N, C-alpha and C positions, 0 to 999 in steps of 0.2 A: 264330638257334634258336629255335623256337616250341613253347611248353611249357605244357600242359594242366593245370589243378590242379581238381580237383573238390574241393569243400569248402574252396575257397579264403579263406571267413570264418571259418572254425574256428580252433582255438587253433595246431595245428600248421601250417594253411596260412596264418594271419598271418604266423608267423615265418619260413615259407619264402619268403612273397611278400617280406618285407623284404628278404631275403639276395639272392633273385633281383634285386630292383631296383637292387642295387649291382652290376651286372653290365650292359655295352652291349651283350652278345652275345646276350640273351635277352630275347623276347617273351612276355609270360603271356597266357594265355587262361583267365580265370576262371569256374568254373563253381561256383554257390554253391545253396543251398537254394531261392531265389528264382528261378533259373535255370529257364525252362521245358524240359522232358526233350527238346522235340521239336528243341532248339538244340545237344545233346550230340553228336550224329553230325557236324553241320557243323564243330563246333570239333575233334573226333577227326580230322576230314578234313585239317586245317590243321596239326595237332600233329606234332612230331619225338620229343616224349617226352609220357608221361601220369604225372602223379603223381595216385593214386586215393587220396585221402585223406578222401573224403565218407564219412558213416556216420551209422547211428543207434543211439544208446548209452543213451538215457532216454526211450521214449516211453511215450505215453499208454495206447497198446494194443500188446499183446505181437504182434501180426501187424504193426506197422510195423516189427519188425527184418527180416522177410522182405521186405517192401517195399524198405526204403532200404537194405539191404547187399546182398539176393541181387539186388532187382529191378533195382538201379541198377547192379550190376557186370554183369548179363546185357546190359542195353541197352548198357553200354560196349563188352563184348565183340563185340557184334553190329556195331556202329559200325567196331571194330577189323577184324573180318573183311572189313565192306565196302571199306575202303581197301585191305586187301590183295587182294580180289579185283579192283579197279579200278583200282588203282596199281603194285600189287605191293609195297608198302611195309609193312614189319612194326615197327608202332612200339611201342617198348620201353614197357613200363608198371611203375611202382612202387605197390605196394598197402599201405596200413596196416591190417594185421590187427591182432591182440590175443593176447595170453598167454590170453584165454578162450577160444581158438578149439577147439573140440574137447571143451571142457568140458561137462558134462551141464545147460547152461541154454540158454534161447532165442537170448540173445545171441551166445554162443560158437558154437551150432550154425549161426548165420547166418553169422557171419564165416567159419566152416570153409567152408561150402557157396560163398562166394563166392572163397574161395582156389582152389577146386575148377574153377570156371568161368574163372578167370585160367589156371591150370597145363592145363586142357584146350586153352584157345587156345594156351598155348605149345608144348603136344605136336602139335598139328595145323600148326602154321607154323613153329615154330623162333624166333618172337619173344621177346625178352629179357624176362623178368617175375621183378620183384623184391618178395618177400614179408617184408614186418617183421611179426612178431608182437611188438609192441611193449608193454613193461611200464609201469609208472606214469609218463606222460611230467610234468615238472613245467617251468617257467621264466615268463616273463614273458607277459603277455596271457592267462593259462589262467582261466576263470571260475569264482570261488569259490564256495561253497555248491553246487556241482553234483555233479561225479564227480573231484574232484581234491583229496585231504585236503590235499596240499601247499599249493594256491591257498587254501583254506579256514582254513588256519593262519596262513599268513602275512597275508591280509587282516585275518583277527580280531586277530591279534595287533599288527599295525601301528596298529590303531585301538584297542586297549586292550579289546577285546571277549573275552568268555570262549570257550574252544575245549572241544568235549567229546572226550573221549579215554574209549572203552569198555575197552578192553584195551591199557595201556602196552607190554605186551610182543611186541604183535602183529608180525609182520615186514613189511615193506614193500620193494619192488624197485622202484626209481626209474632211469630215465634222463633226462639234461637236454635240454631242447629244442635246444639248441646244436649238441650232441653229435649229435643225431638229424638235424638239417639238414645238418650236415657229411658224415654217411653217405650222405644223399640225395644232395646234390651229387655225391659220389664215384659214385653209381650213374648219375645223370644223365650223366656225363662216361666212361662206360663204362670207369670203374677199378675195379669189382667184378663179381664172376661171378655172373650170374645163374642162376636155379633153385634150388630149396632154401632155406632160410629165413636171409634176412640178419639179422646182429646189430649192434647197437647198442653201442659200448663207449666208455667204461667203463658198466657196470650196477652201480649202488649198492646195497647191503644194508643197512638200519636200522629200528629199531623204531619204532613210533609215539610211544612215550615220548620217545626218544632225538631224533626228529625236533622235537616240541615243546618239549623243552628247549631244542634248538639255536635254534631261531627265538627263542624266550623271551630267549634269551642276547644276540641281535642287538639287541633291543628295549632290554634293560637295558645295553648297554655305551655309550649316550648319558649316562646316569647314572656310571655306574663309569669312564668313558673308556677302559675296556679292551677292545681289538676283538680278536675271536678270530683264528686263522690262517685267513685269508679268500682267502690266493692262489692255493690249490691244492684239487683233489679236490671232494668233496661240498659241503663248507663255501663253497667259493668259488661254488657253482653257486646253493648255497640262499641266500647272502648276496644275489648279486645278484637272485634271484627275490624275496626278501623287500623288498629296496629297491624295486622294481618295482610295489609294492602299496601304498607310502606314498602318501597322499594329498598334493597340491600342499603342503599349510599344513605338513607335516610335513618339506617338504625340508630346512629348516634349523634348526638348535638352537644354543642359546648355552651357553658356557662360562664357568666361575667366574673371575671377575678378582680378583686380590689386589694393592692397589696400597700404597704408602708414599711417603714424602717424594723415593725414590731413582726410583720408576717402578712399573711394573707388571710381574706375572707370571702367565702364563697357561700351564696344562698343556692340551696339543691331544688327544696321543693315547698310550694306553698299548697294550703288548702284553705276552701272557702271558711270553713268555722272549726278548725282544728290544729291551727298554728302552722310553723313553718319548721325546716329542717335546713341546717346550715352547717358548715365546718370552717375551723380556723386553725392558723399556726402560729407558733411564738418561738423566736429564737431564745436559748438560754440567757435566762436573767431578765428576761421581758416581764412586765405586769400587762394585762389587759383588764380591762372592768374597770371598778372604783366607780360606782352608782347604784342606785337603788330604784325600784320599781313601786307604785302603791298598789297595783293588781297583776301585772304581767308575772309569769311564771317561766322559770326555764330549767330544762335538764342538759347537764354537761355530763359527756363521757370521754375521757382521754384515751385515745387511742394509741398513742404512740408518745413516749416520754414520761416524764414526772412533774406532777404539779402539786401547788400549794394553793387552796382556796381558804380565802380570807372573808371573814363576815363582820359586821359591825352593827349592831342595833341603832338606829337613826335617832331614837330617844334616850334611852337608858345608857348607850356606849358600851352595851355588854358586846365583846369580840370572842370569834370563834374561830379555829383552823381546822382545815381536813388535808391531809395526804393523800394523792390517789397516783397510779401511774397506769401505765396501758397493758403492764402485765398482769392486773387483775380488775377484771370490768366492774366499774364502780358508777352508779349514778348520782351525781352532786347536784340536787335541786337549790334553785335561789326561792327566796321566801321574801314576800311583799313586807316592807317595812325595814330590811336588813340589806345594808350596802353589801358588795361583794366585789371581790377580784379573784383574778387566777394568775399565779406565777410560774412561768418555767424555771423549775428548780433543779432542771436534770442539765447534763450536758449534751444534748442532742436536740434537734428541732422538736417541739410540742406539736401534735396534732389532736384537735378536739372536735368532737360531734357536737352539736348544740340542736336542741328542740325548744322552740317558744311556742307558748298556746296561743298567741296571736300573731297574726301577720303585723311586721313592723309598720307603723303609720306616722309619716313624717310629721303629720300635723297634729297628731296627739301620739308622741313616741313612748310617754310613761316610762321615760327614762332621765335620771336625774343625778349629775355629779355628786359624790358623797366619797371622800377620804375613807379609807378602810384601816 
């Protein structure tokens, strides 16, 4: 399958290219701002599907809206008609319009006129046309300080630069570029109905102030070690976007390390409501722990070395012992009401990963010394 992409080196185009490159059944025919207009017809003649992403949104002269949005779309429609006339092929077209289409401004008017040209082509030939009036698209590779608030906020906050917010309560509608590309793929594969306006889901609604606070929270998490709920929805997409704007010298960051004669202890990651992750070491013969919890629970995993876990019920005095090593991955859980400790019974330094179901609270530690 040969796919023509106009605007292939733009923000959405780059993301679409990356996804299409993962497929062995697709050959991309890129058309960019640098491509001579006369090469467009030849590319259309080869294409089985057209992604028409090219457009002008920040011109030096208002007249460029008509030239870049209406003029290029007209040339594309002429080329499509010629292909239909000479070969009978009715090449499907997907067009990225804008939520500005139809609004009383030169940009919106030009996008609406481009839509009408494609709809006329569809009406005369019955060729599939997919029109997306996209909201504010965000994601990796979007140019900061241009026309995307998310890109600008992520770029500046990642570098410790100030951001300007005129109205924190101003609402913003957002769609994530990966969701946009997923929908585009469905259209390309004939899984969406052509005609009418196509929608990208989900579409997120947020205020500018909330957006900035969330992104600043990502930056602050390296100091607090508390990560936000970055596994789903808008926060997931924003976090991935924020990370994509980190300069390479910020890819890594150090963690506080606490050491004594027994070994070291390092907190790795904390969550708002799912506890925290840590690791510690112990020299041969060293015992750590010797306490119990009323409610707190923990999971221990010995990564390296050999360990003996001891348990004692704080009321009955019943004892129990578990031996584990780094050779066999085994989770040992602490149980409320049982004191517990861990001893390095090997000949090398022991390394243990630890998850606790709550963040350690120095005011209410729920940790009480008790000999095992």
